[in-house]
Residue, then its C-alpha position, 0 to 999 in steps of 0.5 A: m517386396c521389390r518391383y523392377e522397371g524391367y530387366d538388366e539388358r545384359v541378361v539377353t546375352l545369357v538366354d537361348e530365347q525371349l518371350s513377350i506377352g505384350s508391352y503393358p505394365d505387369r508383375w513377373r507373376t502374371a507373366a509367369m501365369v501367362l506363360i504356364d497357361s500357354v504351355v499347358r494348353l499344348l499338353p495332350g488332353c488339356l483342351a477338349g476336342t479341337s479347341a486348340e485348333i480353332e483358337s484365334y492365335s492358331l488361324p492366320n490373320v483371324l480374330e475371334y468373333p464377338q462373344y455374348t453372355r447373359p444377361e441378354e440386355y446390359r445397359g441398353l446393349s442387346v445380344p443380337k437377336v439371331l443369336l437368341s433361341d427360343i430356349t434363352s429367350k424364355 
């Protein structure tokens, strides 16, 4: 299977719109999956409740808050105590 460095610059004159998912090494399949995921999220009923409205890309100049999951401690790094409830600390 062939892998290309980029695309022929002449293609730019043939398209209505260009999309970028960032500047990093990628394969076309991955780029296609990112585009499909982005479009599908806009379909009514795809996301629960107001999920799409509170995504970091939907809010101006806002990044999401840090995310934590289990285990409570990993390689000496702990989830902040304020985020632990009685249920998770048992």
